[in-house]
BASE-248502 format. One record per residue (C-alpha): residue in one letter; x, y, z; chain. Coordinates in steps of 0.2 Angstrom, whole numbers, plus 5000, padded with zeros to 4 digits. Layout:
BEGIN
('A', (X, Y, Z), 'A')
...
END
This chain:
BEGIN
('X', (5459, 5564, 5360), 'A')
('X', (5454, 5581, 5357), 'A')
('X', (5448, 5593, 5370), 'A')
('X', (5431, 5592, 5363), 'A')
('X', (5430, 5574, 5366), 'A')
('X', (5431, 5577, 5385), 'A')
('X', (5415, 5581, 5394), 'A')
('X', (5412, 5599, 5399), 'A')
('X', (5410, 5598, 5418), 'A')
('X', (5407, 5613, 5429), 'A')
('X', (5418, 5617, 5443), 'A')
('X', (5411, 5620, 5461), 'A')
('X', (5421, 5634, 5469), 'A')
('X', (5418, 5642, 5486), 'A')
('X', (5407, 5657, 5486), 'A')
('X', (5413, 5674, 5492), 'A')
('X', (5407, 5678, 5509), 'A')
('X', (5395, 5693, 5510), 'A')
('X', (5400, 5709, 5518), 'A')
('X', (5388, 5706, 5533), 'A')
('X', (5398, 5690, 5537), 'A')
('X', (5414, 5700, 5537), 'A')
('X', (5407, 5712, 5551), 'A')
('X', (5403, 5696, 5561), 'A')
('X', (5421, 5690, 5560), 'A')
('X', (5426, 5693, 5579), 'A')
('X', (5411, 5683, 5585), 'A')
('X', (5416, 5670, 5572), 'A')
('X', (5433, 5669, 5580), 'A')
('X', (5426, 5668, 5597), 'A')
('X', (5416, 5653, 5591), 'A')
('X', (5431, 5645, 5583), 'A')
('X', (5441, 5646, 5600), 'A')
('X', (5426, 5640, 5609), 'A')
('X', (5425, 5625, 5598), 'A')
('X', (5443, 5621, 5599), 'A')
('X', (5442, 5623, 5618), 'A')
('X', (5428, 5610, 5619), 'A')
('X', (5439, 5598, 5607), 'A')
('X', (5454, 5600, 5618), 'A')
('X', (5444, 5596, 5634), 'A')
('X', (5437, 5580, 5627), 'A')
('X', (5454, 5575, 5620), 'A')
('X', (5462, 5579, 5637), 'A')
('X', (5449, 5568, 5646), 'A')
('X', (5452, 5554, 5633), 'A')
('X', (5471, 5554, 5637), 'A')
('X', (5466, 5554, 5656), 'A')
('X', (5455, 5539, 5654), 'A')
('X', (5468, 5530, 5644), 'A')
('X', (5481, 5533, 5657), 'A')
('X', (5469, 5525, 5670), 'A')
('X', (5464, 5510, 5660), 'A')
('X', (5479, 5505, 5649), 'A')
('X', (5487, 5494, 5662), 'A')
('X', (5471, 5482, 5662), 'A')
('X', (5472, 5472, 5646), 'A')
('X', (5454, 5470, 5644), 'A')
('X', (5449, 5488, 5647), 'A')
('X', (5464, 5494, 5637), 'A')
('X', (5459, 5483, 5622), 'A')
('X', (5441, 5491, 5622), 'A')
('X', (5447, 5508, 5625), 'A')
('X', (5459, 5507, 5611), 'A')
('X', (5446, 5500, 5600), 'A')
('X', (5433, 5514, 5604), 'A')
('X', (5446, 5527, 5601), 'A')
('X', (5452, 5520, 5585), 'A')
('X', (5434, 5516, 5579), 'A')
('X', (5429, 5534, 5579), 'A')
('X', (5446, 5542, 5574), 'A')
('X', (5449, 5529, 5559), 'A')
('X', (5431, 5531, 5552), 'A')
('X', (5432, 5550, 5555), 'A')
('X', (5448, 5552, 5545), 'A')
('X', (5444, 5539, 5531), 'A')
('X', (5426, 5545, 5529), 'A')
('X', (5431, 5556, 5515), 'A')
('X', (5436, 5541, 5505), 'A')
('X', (5420, 5531, 5507), 'A')
('X', (5405, 5541, 5512), 'A')
('X', (5413, 5558, 5508), 'A')
('X', (5405, 5560, 5491), 'A')
('X', (5389, 5552, 5498), 'A')
('X', (5387, 5565, 5512), 'A')
('X', (5392, 5580, 5500), 'A')
('X', (5379, 5574, 5488), 'A')
('X', (5365, 5572, 5501), 'A')
('X', (5367, 5588, 5511), 'A')
('X', (5348, 5591, 5511), 'A')
('X', (5344, 5573, 5518), 'A')
('X', (5341, 5572, 5537), 'A')
('X', (5356, 5565, 5546), 'A')
('X', (5346, 5550, 5554), 'A')
('X', (5341, 5543, 5536), 'A')
('X', (5360, 5544, 5531), 'A')
('X', (5364, 5535, 5547), 'A')
('X', (5352, 5521, 5545), 'A')
('X', (5359, 5517, 5528), 'A')
('X', (5377, 5518, 5533), 'A')
('X', (5375, 5509, 5549), 'A')
('X', (5364, 5496, 5542), 'A')
('X', (5377, 5492, 5528), 'A')
('X', (5391, 5492, 5542), 'A')
('X', (5381, 5480, 5552), 'A')
('X', (5377, 5467, 5538), 'A')
('X', (5395, 5468, 5532), 'A')
('X', (5403, 5465, 5549), 'A')
('X', (5391, 5451, 5553), 'A')
('X', (5395, 5442, 5536), 'A')
('X', (5414, 5444, 5539), 'A')
('X', (5411, 5437, 5557), 'A')
('X', (5401, 5422, 5551), 'A')
('X', (5413, 5418, 5536), 'A')
('X', (5430, 5420, 5544), 'A')
('X', (5427, 5411, 5560), 'A')
('X', (5423, 5427, 5571), 'A')
('X', (5436, 5438, 5562), 'A')
('X', (5428, 5455, 5558), 'A')
('X', (5443, 5460, 5548), 'A')
('X', (5440, 5448, 5534), 'A')
('X', (5456, 5440, 5536), 'A')
('X', (5467, 5455, 5535), 'A')
('X', (5473, 5453, 5553), 'A')
('X', (5479, 5435, 5548), 'A')
('X', (5492, 5441, 5537), 'A')
('X', (5510, 5439, 5543), 'A')
('X', (5515, 5450, 5557), 'A')
('X', (5497, 5454, 5564), 'A')
('X', (5490, 5436, 5567), 'A')
('X', (5493, 5437, 5586), 'A')
('X', (5481, 5448, 5596), 'A')
('X', (5490, 5459, 5609), 'A')
('X', (5489, 5453, 5627), 'A')
('X', (5496, 5469, 5635), 'A')
('X', (5496, 5487, 5629), 'A')
('X', (5508, 5503, 5631), 'A')
('X', (5500, 5519, 5634), 'A')
('X', (5505, 5526, 5617), 'A')
('X', (5497, 5511, 5608), 'A')
('X', (5481, 5515, 5617), 'A')
('X', (5482, 5534, 5613), 'A')
('X', (5488, 5533, 5595), 'A')
('X', (5471, 5535, 5589), 'A')
('X', (5469, 5551, 5598), 'A')
('X', (5484, 5558, 5589), 'A')
('X', (5474, 5553, 5573), 'A')
('X', (5460, 5564, 5579), 'A')
('X', (5471, 5579, 5580), 'A')
('X', (5478, 5576, 5563), 'A')
('X', (5460, 5574, 5557), 'A')
('X', (5455, 5591, 5565), 'A')
('X', (5469, 5599, 5554), 'A')
('X', (5461, 5591, 5539), 'A')
('X', (5475, 5579, 5535), 'A')
('X', (5470, 5563, 5526), 'A')
('X', (5481, 5552, 5536), 'A')
('X', (5486, 5534, 5533), 'A')
('X', (5476, 5526, 5547), 'A')
('X', (5484, 5509, 5543), 'A')
('X', (5501, 5515, 5546), 'A')
('X', (5497, 5525, 5562), 'A')
('X', (5487, 5511, 5570), 'A')
('X', (5493, 5494, 5563), 'A')
('X', (5512, 5499, 5563), 'A')
('X', (5511, 5500, 5582), 'A')
('X', (5506, 5482, 5583), 'A')
('X', (5517, 5474, 5569), 'A')
('X', (5527, 5459, 5575), 'A')
('X', (5538, 5457, 5560), 'A')
('X', (5548, 5470, 5550), 'A')
('X', (5542, 5462, 5533), 'A')
('X', (5524, 5466, 5538), 'A')
('X', (5528, 5485, 5540), 'A')
('X', (5537, 5486, 5523), 'A')
('X', (5523, 5475, 5515), 'A')
('X', (5510, 5488, 5521), 'A')
('X', (5520, 5502, 5515), 'A')
('X', (5524, 5496, 5498), 'A')
('X', (5506, 5490, 5494), 'A')
('X', (5499, 5507, 5500), 'A')
('X', (5511, 5518, 5490), 'A')
('X', (5509, 5508, 5474), 'A')
('X', (5490, 5510, 5477), 'A')
('X', (5492, 5529, 5474), 'A')
('X', (5501, 5526, 5457), 'A')
('X', (5488, 5513, 5451), 'A')
('X', (5473, 5524, 5456), 'A')
('X', (5481, 5539, 5448), 'A')
('X', (5483, 5531, 5431), 'A')
('X', (5467, 5521, 5432), 'A')
('X', (5458, 5538, 5436), 'A')
('X', (5465, 5546, 5421), 'A')
('X', (5461, 5531, 5409), 'A')
('X', (5443, 5528, 5416), 'A')
('X', (5438, 5547, 5415), 'A')
('X', (5445, 5549, 5397), 'A')
('X', (5435, 5533, 5392), 'A')
('X', (5420, 5539, 5401), 'A')
('X', (5420, 5556, 5392), 'A')
('X', (5407, 5553, 5378), 'A')
('X', (5395, 5546, 5391), 'A')
('X', (5398, 5559, 5404), 'A')
('X', (5397, 5573, 5391), 'A')
('X', (5379, 5568, 5386), 'A')
('X', (5373, 5565, 5404), 'A')
('X', (5380, 5582, 5410), 'A')
('X', (5372, 5591, 5395), 'A')
('X', (5355, 5586, 5401), 'A')
('X', (5355, 5598, 5415), 'A')
('X', (5348, 5591, 5432), 'A')
('X', (5352, 5573, 5436), 'A')
('X', (5337, 5561, 5434), 'A')
('X', (5331, 5555, 5451), 'A')
('X', (5337, 5537, 5446), 'A')
('X', (5355, 5543, 5448), 'A')
('X', (5352, 5547, 5466), 'A')
('X', (5347, 5528, 5468), 'A')
('X', (5363, 5523, 5459), 'A')
('X', (5373, 5535, 5470), 'A')
('X', (5366, 5527, 5486), 'A')
('X', (5369, 5509, 5479), 'A')
('X', (5387, 5513, 5474), 'A')
('X', (5390, 5521, 5490), 'A')
('X', (5384, 5506, 5499), 'A')
('X', (5396, 5495, 5489), 'A')
('X', (5411, 5506, 5492), 'A')
('X', (5407, 5507, 5511), 'A')
('X', (5406, 5488, 5512), 'A')
('X', (5422, 5485, 5502), 'A')
('X', (5431, 5498, 5512), 'A')
('X', (5426, 5490, 5528), 'A')
('X', (5433, 5473, 5521), 'A')
('X', (5450, 5482, 5520), 'A')
('X', (5451, 5494, 5534), 'A')
('X', (5441, 5485, 5548), 'A')
('X', (5458, 5478, 5553), 'A')
('X', (5463, 5496, 5559), 'A')
('X', (5451, 5496, 5573), 'A')
('X', (5450, 5477, 5576), 'A')
('X', (5468, 5475, 5579), 'A')
('X', (5466, 5479, 5598), 'A')
('X', (5454, 5465, 5600), 'A')
('X', (5454, 5446, 5600), 'A')
('X', (5456, 5439, 5582), 'A')
('X', (5440, 5429, 5585), 'A')
('X', (5425, 5438, 5593), 'A')
('X', (5412, 5430, 5604), 'A')
('X', (5394, 5435, 5600), 'A')
('X', (5393, 5447, 5615), 'A')
('X', (5410, 5455, 5609), 'A')
('X', (5402, 5457, 5592), 'A')
('X', (5387, 5465, 5599), 'A')
('X', (5398, 5478, 5608), 'A')
('X', (5409, 5480, 5593), 'A')
('X', (5394, 5484, 5582), 'A')
('X', (5386, 5495, 5595), 'A')
('X', (5401, 5506, 5598), 'A')
('X', (5405, 5509, 5580), 'A')
('X', (5386, 5513, 5576), 'A')
('X', (5386, 5526, 5590), 'A')
('X', (5402, 5534, 5582), 'A')
('X', (5394, 5534, 5565), 'A')
('X', (5380, 5545, 5573), 'A')
('X', (5392, 5558, 5579), 'A')
('X', (5401, 5558, 5562), 'A')
('X', (5386, 5559, 5551), 'A')
('X', (5378, 5573, 5562), 'A')
('X', (5393, 5583, 5559), 'A')
('X', (5392, 5579, 5540), 'A')
('X', (5410, 5572, 5540), 'A')
('X', (5418, 5586, 5549), 'A')
('X', (5432, 5598, 5543), 'A')
('X', (5441, 5585, 5533), 'A')
('X', (5426, 5584, 5522), 'A')
('X', (5434, 5599, 5513), 'A')
('X', (5446, 5587, 5505), 'A')
('X', (5431, 5582, 5495), 'A')
('X', (5421, 5598, 5493), 'A')
('X', (5435, 5607, 5485), 'A')
('X', (5436, 5595, 5471), 'A')
('X', (5425, 5597, 5455), 'A')
('X', (5407, 5592, 5454), 'A')
('X', (5406, 5582, 5470), 'A')
('X', (5388, 5588, 5473), 'A')
('X', (5381, 5580, 5458), 'A')
('X', (5376, 5562, 5460), 'A')
('X', (5382, 5557, 5442), 'A')
('X', (5401, 5560, 5444), 'A')
('X', (5399, 5554, 5463), 'A')
('X', (5392, 5537, 5456), 'A')
('X', (5407, 5535, 5444), 'A')
('X', (5419, 5539, 5458), 'A')
('X', (5412, 5526, 5470), 'A')
('X', (5412, 5513, 5457), 'A')
('X', (5430, 5515, 5451), 'A')
('X', (5436, 5516, 5469), 'A')
('X', (5427, 5501, 5475), 'A')
('X', (5434, 5491, 5460), 'A')
('X', (5451, 5496, 5464), 'A')
('X', (5450, 5492, 5482), 'A')
('X', (5441, 5475, 5479), 'A')
('X', (5456, 5471, 5466), 'A')
('X', (5469, 5474, 5480), 'A')
('X', (5458, 5464, 5493), 'A')
('X', (5459, 5449, 5481), 'A')
('X', (5478, 5451, 5476), 'A')
('X', (5484, 5450, 5494), 'A')
('X', (5478, 5449, 5512), 'A')
('X', (5491, 5461, 5518), 'A')
('X', (5482, 5477, 5525), 'A')
('X', (5485, 5493, 5515), 'A')
('X', (5482, 5511, 5517), 'A')
('X', (5466, 5516, 5507), 'A')
('X', (5470, 5534, 5510), 'A')
('X', (5484, 5534, 5496), 'A')
('X', (5473, 5525, 5484), 'A')
('X', (5459, 5538, 5486), 'A')
('X', (5470, 5554, 5484), 'A')
('X', (5477, 5546, 5469), 'A')
('X', (5460, 5543, 5462), 'A')
('X', (5455, 5561, 5465), 'A')
('X', (5471, 5568, 5458), 'A')
('X', (5470, 5559, 5442), 'A')
('X', (5451, 5563, 5440), 'A')
('X', (5454, 5582, 5443), 'A')
('X', (5467, 5583, 5429), 'A')
('X', (5454, 5576, 5416), 'A')
('X', (5440, 5586, 5422), 'A')
('X', (5450, 5602, 5422), 'A')
('X', (5456, 5599, 5404), 'A')
('X', (5438, 5597, 5399), 'A')
('X', (5433, 5614, 5405), 'A')
('X', (5432, 5629, 5393), 'A')
('X', (5448, 5639, 5394), 'A')
('X', (5441, 5653, 5405), 'A')
('X', (5435, 5641, 5418), 'A')
('X', (5450, 5630, 5420), 'A')
('X', (5461, 5631, 5435), 'A')
('X', (5478, 5637, 5432), 'A')
('X', (5492, 5625, 5431), 'A')
('X', (5499, 5631, 5447), 'A')
('X', (5481, 5630, 5456), 'A')
('X', (5478, 5613, 5448), 'A')
('X', (5496, 5607, 5454), 'A')
('X', (5493, 5613, 5471), 'A')
('X', (5476, 5605, 5473), 'A')
('X', (5484, 5588, 5468), 'A')
('X', (5500, 5590, 5478), 'A')
('X', (5492, 5597, 5493), 'A')
('X', (5483, 5581, 5497), 'A')
('X', (5499, 5571, 5495), 'A')
('X', (5509, 5583, 5506), 'A')
('X', (5496, 5582, 5520), 'A')
('X', (5495, 5563, 5518), 'A')
('X', (5514, 5563, 5518), 'A')
('X', (5515, 5573, 5534), 'A')
('X', (5502, 5561, 5542), 'A')
('X', (5513, 5546, 5536), 'A')
('X', (5529, 5554, 5544), 'A')
('X', (5519, 5557, 5560), 'A')
('X', (5512, 5539, 5560), 'A')
('X', (5530, 5532, 5557), 'A')
('X', (5537, 5542, 5570), 'A')
('X', (5524, 5536, 5583), 'A')
('X', (5527, 5518, 5577), 'A')
('X', (5545, 5520, 5579), 'A')
('X', (5543, 5526, 5597), 'A')
('X', (5530, 5513, 5602), 'A')
('X', (5536, 5497, 5592), 'A')
('X', (5554, 5491, 5592), 'A')
('X', (5550, 5481, 5576), 'A')
('X', (5546, 5496, 5566), 'A')
('X', (5563, 5504, 5572), 'A')
('X', (5572, 5488, 5566), 'A')
('X', (5562, 5489, 5549), 'A')
('X', (5567, 5507, 5546), 'A')
('X', (5584, 5509, 5554), 'A')
('X', (5591, 5491, 5556), 'A')
('X', (5597, 5482, 5572), 'A')
END
């Protein structure tokens, strides 16, 4: 395939800050410090609440769920609603929330009805996760709080490893999650290259027309909804692991209410700092490429869902998809607009490095918390 057969797609690059902004740098630093202080105080309060409640199983279960509910979605939001939030920056937050929360509630209700009260779509019925915990350690409850810190540092962490590994009851389940997740990166990377090369003629014609037709926004919203629903089918296990495997109607109401409230905070903040993993990539603000990203990613996740009930880290699938796509898009650009090989390599490997650091932190926590993980990694 020649260079001309690949669509010419513009690259969105950060704009240089005006001189006036540089003069306000000191106050900007004060704002950063003030913001971090507020985060540290909230985090400290959460650790204190966990210390007071982890000894009572029912309280501990819902505390852990509440912490995990926000932290997991906040870190993984770049995978699912990240392009959606980036492409709809001008929409009021409440309209985006109604859409996202509505799909969450419908998807959760369907899973609850179909799987006998199990909102994880059977993920937690896989070997090693089928028994709900009846007591909790302090670190099991606070593991999601460490995830919040990593998210604050813009690290796309494997929330599956960090949360589920703390509860695995067999060493085989730990290796099963690890193998399935890492293989997902390779599959997504290869599929992204093949798909974007195959879509080249179509995307070239679409992008040549200038501004996207309004119908593309409808398509982007629809595919975002599909992707969000499929992701919930895969990753709801990461937050539901604290709870009984079959929820009563009142537990279901509490489950939906707490996560919907967490979505308010997330969407009002437009995804938070970790959204930079999305916005530094090419053409994320255009609804046309965002639509294609959603479709391909949703298809990959659905295939993995059908193949095995074993939970997996969708984070590795997502960064693999973005990495492969970035290579094709960069090759399509005119020579003077392309990223250098070093810059392109850094864009791709940086996500892998950050996710790898997150994986090591996740496994370190799991080793400390769960003897099963210690056995799986180091033997008896």
